[in-house]
C-alpha positions as CSV (number, residue, x, y, z in Angstrom):
1,M,-41.8,171.3,107.7
2,A,-39.5,171.9,104.8
3,K,-40.5,174.0,102.0
4,A,-41.5,172.0,98.9
5,K,-39.2,172.5,96.1
6,T,-40.4,173.7,92.7
7,A,-39.0,172.5,89.2
8,Y,-39.9,173.9,85.8
9,V,-41.0,171.4,83.0
10,C,-40.8,172.2,79.2
11,S,-44.2,171.2,77.8
12,D,-42.8,170.3,74.5
13,C,-39.7,167.9,75.4
14,G,-40.0,167.4,79.1
15,A,-36.8,169.0,80.1
16,E,-36.5,170.2,83.7
17,Y,-35.1,173.4,84.9
18,P,-34.6,174.7,88.6
19,K,-35.8,178.0,87.7
20,W,-38.2,179.5,85.1
21,Q,-36.7,180.8,81.7
22,G,-38.1,182.2,78.8
23,Q,-36.6,179.5,76.3
24,C,-36.1,175.9,76.8
25,E,-32.5,175.1,76.2
26,A,-33.1,171.4,75.2
27,C,-35.5,171.9,72.3
28,G,-35.3,175.8,71.6
29,A,-39.1,176.4,72.2
30,W,-40.3,179.5,73.7
31,N,-42.5,179.9,76.9
32,T,-43.1,176.3,77.6
33,L,-41.8,176.0,80.9
34,S,-44.4,175.5,83.8
35,A,-44.0,175.0,87.6
36,F,-44.5,171.9,89.7
37,V,-43.8,170.6,92.9
38,V,-40.9,168.0,93.2
39,Q,-41.7,165.0,95.4
40,P,-39.7,162.1,96.4
41,A,-39.9,159.4,94.3
42,K,-41.2,157.0,97.5
43,E,-44.0,159.6,98.2
44,A,-45.0,160.3,94.8
45,A,-45.4,156.4,94.4
46,G,-48.0,156.6,97.3
47,G,-45.6,155.1,99.9
48,A,-45.1,151.8,97.9
49,V,-41.9,149.9,99.0
50,R,-42.3,147.1,97.0
51,R,-42.1,147.2,93.1
52,V,-44.4,144.8,91.3
53,G,-44.6,143.6,87.8
54,F,-47.3,143.4,85.0
55,A,-49.4,140.6,86.8
56,G,-48.5,141.5,90.4
57,A,-45.4,139.4,90.6
58,E,-42.2,140.9,92.2
59,A,-40.3,142.6,89.5
60,S,-37.1,143.6,91.2
61,Q,-35.2,140.2,90.8
62,V,-32.6,139.4,88.3
63,R,-33.8,136.7,85.9
64,P,-32.3,135.3,82.8
65,L,-34.1,136.4,79.6
66,E,-34.4,132.9,78.6
67,A,-36.3,131.9,81.5
68,V,-39.0,134.5,80.6
69,A,-38.8,134.0,76.8
70,G,-41.7,131.6,76.9
71,E,-44.1,133.5,78.9
72,V,-47.0,134.8,76.5
73,E,-48.4,138.1,76.7
74,Q,-52.1,137.7,77.8
75,R,-54.2,139.2,74.9
76,H,-58.0,139.5,74.7
77,L,-59.7,140.3,71.5
78,V,-62.0,143.3,71.7
79,R,-64.2,141.5,68.7
80,I,-63.9,145.0,66.8
81,G,-61.9,143.7,63.8
82,E,-60.4,147.1,62.9
83,L,-59.3,148.0,66.5
84,D,-57.9,144.5,67.3
85,R,-55.7,145.1,64.1
86,V,-54.4,148.4,65.2
87,L,-53.7,147.1,68.7
88,G,-51.4,144.3,67.3
89,G,-54.1,141.2,67.5
90,G,-55.9,142.3,70.7
91,L,-55.8,144.1,74.1
92,V,-52.7,143.2,76.2
93,E,-53.2,142.9,80.0
94,G,-51.5,145.6,81.9
95,S,-51.1,147.9,78.7
96,V,-51.7,151.5,78.6
97,V,-53.2,153.3,75.3
98,L,-53.3,156.8,74.5
99,V,-56.1,157.7,72.1
100,G,-55.7,161.3,70.6
101,G,-57.8,162.9,67.9
102,D,-59.7,166.1,67.1
103,P,-62.8,167.1,68.9
104,G,-65.9,165.2,67.9
105,I,-63.9,162.7,65.7
106,G,-65.3,159.6,67.9
107,K,-62.9,159.1,70.5
108,S,-65.3,158.6,73.4
109,T,-67.5,156.6,71.2
110,L,-65.1,154.2,70.1
111,L,-64.2,153.6,73.7
112,L,-67.6,153.2,75.0
113,Q,-68.4,150.7,72.2
114,T,-65.1,148.7,72.9
115,L,-66.4,148.6,76.7
116,A,-69.7,147.2,75.3
117,A,-68.0,144.5,72.9
118,L,-66.1,143.2,76.0
119,G,-69.3,143.1,78.0
120,D,-68.9,140.6,80.7
121,R,-65.6,138.8,79.3
122,L,-63.6,141.6,80.8
123,P,-65.4,144.1,83.1
124,G,-64.5,147.8,82.6
125,L,-65.0,151.0,84.0
126,Y,-65.7,154.2,82.1
127,V,-64.3,157.2,83.8
128,S,-65.5,160.7,82.6
129,G,-64.0,164.1,83.7
130,E,-66.0,165.9,80.9
131,E,-69.5,164.4,80.9
132,S,-72.0,163.7,83.3
133,L,-73.4,160.0,83.9
134,A,-76.5,160.9,82.4
135,Q,-74.8,162.2,79.0
136,I,-72.7,158.8,79.0
137,A,-76.0,156.9,79.4
138,A,-77.8,158.9,76.6
139,R,-75.0,158.1,74.4
140,G,-75.3,154.5,75.1
141,H,-78.9,154.5,74.3
142,R,-78.3,156.4,71.0
143,L,-75.9,153.9,69.9
144,G,-78.1,151.1,70.8
145,L,-75.8,149.6,73.3
146,E,-76.6,146.9,75.9
147,L,-76.2,149.2,79.1
148,S,-76.4,146.4,81.7
149,P,-72.5,145.4,81.9
150,L,-71.4,148.7,81.6
151,R,-70.2,150.7,84.6
152,A,-69.3,154.5,84.7
153,L,-67.9,157.1,87.1
154,A,-67.9,160.8,86.8
155,E,-64.6,161.8,88.6
156,T,-61.3,163.9,88.1
157,C,-59.2,163.2,91.0
158,V,-56.7,160.5,90.4
159,E,-56.4,159.3,93.9
160,R,-60.5,158.7,94.1
161,I,-60.6,157.2,90.9
162,L,-57.7,154.7,92.0
163,E,-59.7,154.1,95.3
164,H,-63.0,153.1,93.1
165,A,-60.8,151.0,90.8
166,A,-59.5,148.9,93.6
167,A,-63.0,148.3,94.8
168,E,-64.3,147.5,91.2
169,K,-61.3,145.7,90.0
170,P,-62.0,146.4,86.4
171,R,-59.9,144.6,83.7
172,V,-60.3,147.6,81.4
173,L,-60.3,151.2,82.7
174,V,-61.1,154.2,80.2
175,I,-60.0,157.8,81.1
176,D,-61.7,160.4,79.5
177,S,-59.8,162.6,79.1
178,I,-56.1,162.6,81.0
179,Q,-56.3,166.6,80.6
180,T,-58.9,166.9,83.0
181,I,-57.3,164.4,85.9
182,W,-55.7,166.1,88.7
183,T,-53.8,164.8,91.8
184,E,-54.3,166.3,95.2
185,T,-50.2,166.4,95.9
186,L,-49.7,169.0,93.3
187,P,-51.1,172.6,93.6
188,A,-51.2,173.2,89.7
189,A,-54.4,173.2,87.8
190,P,-55.9,170.2,85.8
191,G,-54.5,170.2,82.4
192,S,-51.0,171.7,83.1
193,V,-47.8,169.7,82.6
194,S,-47.2,168.7,86.1
195,Q,-50.7,167.2,86.7
196,V,-51.0,165.6,83.3
197,R,-47.5,164.0,84.0
198,E,-48.2,163.0,87.4
199,S,-51.7,161.6,86.7
200,A,-50.4,159.6,83.8
201,A,-47.8,158.1,85.9
202,R,-50.0,157.0,88.6
203,L,-52.6,155.4,86.3
204,T,-49.8,153.6,84.3
205,R,-48.5,152.5,87.5
206,Y,-51.9,151.0,88.6
207,A,-52.0,149.2,85.1
208,K,-48.8,147.7,85.5
209,Q,-49.4,146.5,89.1
210,S,-53.0,145.3,88.6
211,G,-52.8,143.8,85.0
212,A,-55.8,146.1,84.1
213,S,-55.6,147.6,80.6
214,V,-56.2,151.2,80.5
215,F,-57.0,153.7,77.9
216,L,-56.1,157.4,78.1
217,V,-58.1,159.9,75.9
218,G,-55.9,162.7,74.8
219,H,-56.6,166.3,73.7
220,V,-54.9,167.6,70.9
221,T,-53.4,170.9,69.9
222,K,-53.9,173.0,67.1
223,E,-50.7,171.6,65.6
224,G,-52.3,168.1,66.0
225,G,-50.2,166.7,68.7
226,I,-51.3,165.5,72.1
227,A,-51.7,168.2,74.6
228,G,-49.5,168.0,77.4
229,P,-45.8,167.1,77.9
230,R,-44.3,165.1,75.3
231,V,-42.9,162.7,77.9
232,L,-46.7,161.5,78.3
233,E,-46.3,159.6,74.9
234,H,-43.0,158.0,76.1
235,M,-44.8,156.6,79.3
236,V,-47.7,154.6,77.5
237,D,-47.3,151.3,75.6
238,A,-49.4,152.6,72.2
239,V,-50.2,155.9,70.9
240,L,-53.4,155.9,68.7
241,Y,-54.5,158.6,66.7
242,F,-57.8,159.1,65.2
243,E,-58.1,161.3,61.9
244,G,-60.7,162.1,59.4
245,E,-61.7,164.8,56.9
246,T,-64.2,167.5,57.6
247,G,-67.4,166.5,56.0
248,S,-66.3,163.0,55.5
249,R,-68.0,159.9,57.3
250,F,-65.0,157.8,57.4
251,R,-62.4,157.7,60.4
252,V,-59.0,156.3,60.3
253,L,-57.4,154.9,63.4
254,R,-53.6,154.9,63.1
255,A,-51.0,153.5,65.4
256,F,-48.0,155.8,65.8
257,K,-46.4,153.9,68.6
258,N,-47.2,150.2,69.5
259,R,-44.9,148.2,71.8
260,F,-47.1,145.0,71.1
261,G,-47.7,145.3,67.2
262,A,-46.8,146.9,64.2
263,V,-46.4,150.8,63.8
264,N,-48.5,152.7,61.1
265,E,-51.1,149.9,61.4
266,L,-54.3,151.3,59.9
267,G,-57.9,150.8,60.9
268,V,-60.8,152.1,59.1
269,F,-64.2,153.0,60.5
270,A,-67.4,154.5,59.2
271,M,-69.5,157.0,61.5
272,T,-73.4,156.2,61.4
273,D,-76.1,157.1,63.4
274,K,-75.4,153.8,65.6
275,G,-71.8,154.9,66.0
276,L,-68.4,153.8,64.5
277,R,-68.8,150.6,62.1
278,E,-65.7,148.9,61.0
279,V,-64.7,148.8,57.3
280,P,-63.0,145.3,56.7
281,N,-62.1,146.1,52.9
282,P,-61.2,150.0,52.7
283,S,-59.9,149.5,49.2
284,A,-63.3,148.9,48.0
285,I,-64.7,152.1,49.5
286,F,-61.9,154.4,48.6
287,L,-62.4,152.9,44.9
288,S,-66.1,152.8,44.8
289,A,-66.4,156.4,43.7
290,Q,-64.4,155.7,40.4
291,Q,-66.3,155.9,37.2
292,G,-64.3,155.0,33.9
293,S,-61.0,156.4,33.3
294,T,-60.6,160.0,33.7
295,S,-57.3,162.4,33.0
296,G,-55.4,163.1,36.0
297,S,-56.2,159.9,37.9
298,A,-53.9,156.9,38.8
299,V,-54.5,154.2,41.4
300,M,-51.9,153.0,43.6
301,V,-51.3,150.3,46.0
302,T,-49.7,151.5,49.3
303,R,-49.1,149.5,52.5
304,E,-50.2,150.6,55.8
305,G,-49.0,148.5,58.8
306,T,-49.4,145.0,57.5
307,R,-52.3,145.9,55.1
308,P,-52.0,146.5,51.4
309,L,-54.5,149.2,50.4
310,L,-55.7,150.6,47.0
311,V,-56.1,154.4,46.8
312,E,-56.6,156.8,44.1
313,V,-54.3,159.7,43.3
314,Q,-55.7,162.6,41.6
315,A,-53.8,165.5,39.9
316,L,-54.7,168.6,38.5
317,V,-52.0,170.5,36.2
318,D,-53.1,174.1,35.0
319,Q,-51.5,177.1,33.4
320,S,-50.3,179.4,36.2
321,S,-50.7,183.2,36.3
322,L,-48.3,183.4,39.1
323,G,-44.6,184.2,38.7
324,N,-44.2,181.2,41.4
325,P,-46.4,178.4,40.4
326,R,-48.3,176.7,43.1
327,R,-47.5,173.2,44.3
328,V,-50.1,171.8,46.6
329,A,-50.2,168.2,48.1
330,L,-53.0,166.8,50.3
331,G,-52.2,163.5,51.7
332,L,-48.8,163.5,50.4
333,E,-45.4,165.4,51.4
334,Q,-45.3,168.6,49.7
335,N,-41.5,168.8,49.5
336,R,-41.3,165.4,47.6
337,L,-43.8,166.4,45.2
338,A,-41.6,169.1,44.1
339,M,-38.7,166.6,43.8
340,L,-40.8,164.6,41.7
341,L,-41.8,167.4,39.4
342,A,-38.2,167.9,38.8
343,V,-37.4,164.3,38.0
344,L,-40.4,164.3,35.5
345,H,-38.8,167.7,33.8
346,R,-35.4,165.9,33.5
347,H,-35.9,162.3,32.9
348,G,-39.7,162.3,31.7
349,G,-39.6,165.2,29.2
350,A,-42.7,167.1,30.7
351,A,-41.8,170.7,31.6
352,V,-44.5,172.0,34.3
353,F,-42.3,174.6,35.8
354,D,-45.0,177.1,34.4
355,Q,-48.0,175.1,35.8
356,D,-49.9,175.0,38.9
357,V,-49.8,171.3,40.2
358,F,-52.4,170.1,42.7
359,V,-52.2,166.6,44.0
360,N,-54.8,164.8,46.3
361,V,-55.1,161.5,47.8
362,V,-58.8,160.5,47.6
363,G,-60.7,159.6,51.1
364,G,-58.3,161.2,53.6
365,I,-55.6,158.8,53.4
366,R,-52.1,160.0,54.1
367,V,-49.5,158.3,52.4
368,Q,-46.2,158.3,53.9
369,E,-44.1,155.5,52.0
370,T,-42.1,155.9,48.7
371,A,-44.3,153.6,46.6
372,A,-46.6,156.6,45.8
373,D,-43.6,158.3,43.7
374,L,-44.4,156.4,40.2
375,P,-48.3,156.6,40.6
376,V,-48.2,160.3,41.4
377,L,-46.0,161.2,38.6
378,L,-48.3,159.3,36.0
379,A,-51.2,161.2,37.4
380,V,-49.5,164.5,37.0
381,L,-48.5,163.6,33.5
382,S,-51.9,162.3,32.5
383,S,-53.4,165.6,33.8
384,F,-50.6,167.6,31.8
385,R,-51.3,165.7,28.5
386,D,-55.2,165.5,29.3
387,K,-55.0,161.8,28.5
388,P,-56.3,159.2,30.9
389,L,-54.4,156.0,31.9
390,L,-55.8,152.9,30.4
391,E,-58.8,151.6,32.6
392,K,-58.1,149.1,35.3
393,T,-54.3,149.8,35.6
394,V,-52.7,150.3,39.1
395,A,-49.1,151.4,39.6
396,F,-46.4,151.5,42.5
397,G,-42.7,152.4,42.9
398,E,-40.3,154.7,44.2
399,V,-38.7,157.0,41.7
400,G,-34.9,158.1,42.1
401,L,-33.3,161.4,41.0
402,S,-31.6,159.7,38.2
403,G,-35.0,158.6,36.9
404,E,-34.8,155.0,37.8
405,V,-37.7,153.2,39.3
406,R,-36.6,151.3,42.5
407,P,-38.5,148.4,44.0
408,V,-40.6,148.7,47.2
409,P,-41.1,145.8,49.9
410,N,-43.9,143.3,49.7
411,G,-44.6,144.0,46.1
412,E,-46.3,140.5,45.4
413,E,-48.7,141.3,48.1
414,R,-49.8,144.5,46.5
415,L,-50.4,142.9,43.2
416,K,-52.7,140.4,44.7
417,E,-54.8,142.9,46.4
418,A,-54.8,144.5,43.0
419,A,-56.0,141.5,41.2
420,H,-58.5,140.7,43.9
421,H,-60.2,144.0,43.0
422,G,-60.2,143.4,39.1
423,F,-57.3,145.4,38.0
424,R,-56.1,143.8,34.7
425,R,-52.8,146.1,34.3
426,A,-50.1,147.0,36.5
427,I,-46.9,149.2,36.2
428,V,-44.3,148.2,38.7
429,P,-40.5,148.1,39.4
430,R,-39.0,145.4,37.3
431,A,-37.5,143.8,40.7
432,N,-41.2,143.7,42.2
433,A,-42.4,141.8,38.8
434,P,-43.6,138.3,40.0
435,K,-42.1,135.1,38.8
436,K,-44.3,132.9,36.3
437,S,-45.1,130.8,38.9
438,A,-47.0,133.3,40.9
439,R,-50.9,133.2,40.5
440,L,-52.1,136.7,39.6
441,G,-55.1,135.8,37.2
442,D,-55.1,137.5,33.8
443,M,-53.2,140.6,35.2
444,E,-50.9,142.0,32.8
445,V,-47.8,143.2,34.7
446,I,-45.1,145.4,33.3
447,G,-41.9,145.7,34.9
448,V,-39.7,148.9,34.4
449,E,-36.5,150.2,35.2
450,R,-36.5,153.6,34.2
451,L,-39.2,156.7,34.2
452,G,-39.2,156.6,30.5
453,E,-40.1,153.0,30.3
454,A,-43.2,153.8,32.6
455,I,-44.1,156.6,30.6
456,D,-43.9,154.6,27.2
457,A,-46.1,151.9,29.0
458,C,-48.8,154.4,29.5
459,G,-49.2,155.0,25.8
């Protein structure tokens, strides 16, 4: 018998090497190479000679794209509105979705509720490599779920999992978690790069061949990324991250990759004693704690995926006792805050170089778009002057290095969302100011082109 060949794979970038070395030449990471046994492609695929497509049809045929353009993706609504939104309008047949998040954030709870919501419409199978069936049943009772349509399996060997799946024929398969699954064809321990990679490949192949939708639960590292090889995120169709602040009952489900929908789509849930409950109107939640006008506070309209969202930005500016004043940003990029403070000094006449500046986005939301520039500067200036903005005022807009206020996409939708929540005044880029025909109720929209104009509009 020929000796099995061994290769070494980087857990960060997936690069392969014929022998071990301390540093990966592709990404520069140290001590990230681990061994796995190289198998022939045909053997790794289980000896399958015929490759099949999403619904079991022959895939090794050349077809004109025009002939398949009319084939519609088969979607099924989970009937959990926030999850359907993040998935892009429902669950796609044959899709593979990777769900990551911190321990205890609610990944297993959400997927168990998903199988219960699908019920008899799409029979599912919950495979757990971390909990016993008694623990899963106890969680279902605690959440008040109907357990009769739910089927579960406690198993970690991918070959036996696929045997059970072939007999049960589930339309939705949940694997909790992919780091506990292993294959008999590799000698490495479960959770290693080679085991995660090969197990995920076999489950993905099963999804494409059978048309079943597969959810993979993924552990996260201390840096916040999915544990295991980076190639895992490339293999799946969608990558969803569960986020939440410590001590907060709100959870945010964000799509970082989605082949069937918008990227950065956001779903908001609240954790209760009966499990996760969707929050269809998160703007009202994030603004509910506001009581009158206070200095250092500004309301902005950000856009997450296809949804405009109102959030509060708070700033605290205080005299610094340090030679190097602090710049702390929670929910925003810290380097961008430093840049905006320089623009405020140069074009807004507010010198905060000797002040500590702290900025926080209320509710644990992380804002990644430039529409937050203007409200952040207004909140900082409000705290610096100890003068609150006028009540029921909202703002958004990108601020350039020369002090210009640039437009942002979907300005009219943002204004309509603000008007819907009772805001009566908006400071926006002039290019985003609506036409006279737009219906915004009694909202006063102030269009500005320079940072100085926005500061003057605040009084």
